[in-house]
Structure formats: structure tokens, C-alpha cells
C-alpha positions in Angstrom: 7.9 64.1 19.1 5.8 60.9 19.3 7.4 57.6 18.7 6.8 55.7 15.4 4.7 52.6 15.1 1.1 51.9 16.0 1.1 52.8 19.7 -2.4 54.2 19.6 -5.3 52.0 20.6 -7.5 53.4 17.8 -6.1 53.0 14.3 -8.6 55.5 12.9 -5.9 58.2 13.0 -2.4 57.5 11.6 0.5 59.8 11.7 3.4 59.8 9.2 6.6 61.2 10.7 8.7 63.1 8.1 12.3 63.9 8.9 15.2 65.4 7.1 18.1 63.2 8.1 19.5 59.7 7.5 17.0 57.0 7.8 17.0 54.4 10.6 18.2 51.5 8.6 18.4 49.3 11.8 14.7 49.6 12.3 14.0 49.0 8.7 16.2 45.9 8.6 14.5 44.6 11.8 11.1 45.0 10.2 12.2 43.2 7.0 13.7 40.3 9.1 10.3 40.0 10.8 8.5 39.9 7.5 11.0 37.2 6.2 10.3 35.2 9.4 6.5 35.4 8.7 6.1 37.6 11.8 3.7 40.5 11.9 5.9 43.4 12.8 4.6 46.7 14.1 3.8 49.2 11.3 6.6 51.8 10.8 5.1 55.2 9.8 8.2 57.2 9.0 9.6 58.7 5.9 13.0 60.3 5.7 14.1 62.8 3.1 17.6 64.0 2.3 16.5 67.5 1.3 13.5 69.6 0.6 13.6 68.8 -3.1 12.8 65.2 -2.3 9.9 66.3 -0.1 8.5 68.5 -2.9 8.7 65.7 -5.3 6.5 63.5 -3.1 4.1 66.2 -2.0 3.0 67.2 -5.4 -0.8 67.4 -5.5 -1.2 64.2 -7.6 1.1 62.3 -5.3 -0.7 63.5 -2.2 -4.0 62.4 -3.8 -2.5 58.9 -4.4 -1.3 58.8 -0.7 -4.8 59.8 0.5 -6.3 57.0 -1.6 -4.0 54.4 -0.2 -4.7 55.7 3.4 -8.5 55.7 3.0 -9.1 52.6 0.9 -6.3 50.4 2.2 -6.0 48.3 -1.0 -4.9 44.7 -0.8 -2.8 44.8 -4.0 -1.3 47.1 -6.6 -4.0 46.0 -9.0 -6.8 47.0 -6.5 -5.0 50.3 -5.9 -4.9 51.0 -9.6 -8.6 50.3 -9.9 -9.5 52.4 -6.9 -7.2 55.3 -7.7 -8.5 55.5 -11.3 -12.1 55.6 -10.0 -11.3 58.0 -7.2 -8.6 60.3 -8.7 -9.0 60.0 -12.5 -6.3 58.8 -14.8 -2.7 59.1 -13.7 0.4 59.3 -15.9 4.0 58.8 -14.9 6.0 62.1 -14.3 
């Protein structure tokens, strides 16, 4: 399996690694410390699920469309994301 982070010279393609196990809290804490220190840490493209029910909850069609919108538009804020997602995907309601 490829390592996480942006180790590719071209950011045109991004890979999200999905695992069923405990998450790597050490890596997450390292990234958060870097952010707190005003560093620019490497992106961390990994998502860990405890079971398939959690994965199913995230991979519902509406949620996948939201993730696609984030990946393609790269909004600078939640407000911009809301504007773009409403224009792109239609109106969303909480489930």
C-alpha cells in the first residue's frame, strides 16, 4: 500500500486511504502540533473506520457528492463550501 501524505509531484490526483482499524493518533497529533506552531504540515489523506457501518454512513450518495465537491472546488471556507455545494449538488438537509 502506498504511504499517506502528498508524496506525488503532481497534486492532480489525490488518494484517500481507508482502513478498518484504530487510527494513527501519533500522526494526527504531530500534524496538529505543526498547525499550532504555524508550520505547514504535509497533508494526511487517511480515514479510519471502526466497522463497515461507519463506512456506509460516510459513503452514502449524498455524502459522496459532498466529498467530490470539496475535492474538485477546494473551498477556502465553510461558507464558500455551502455556496458551491448548493449550486453544484442542490439543497442538502441533515440526516
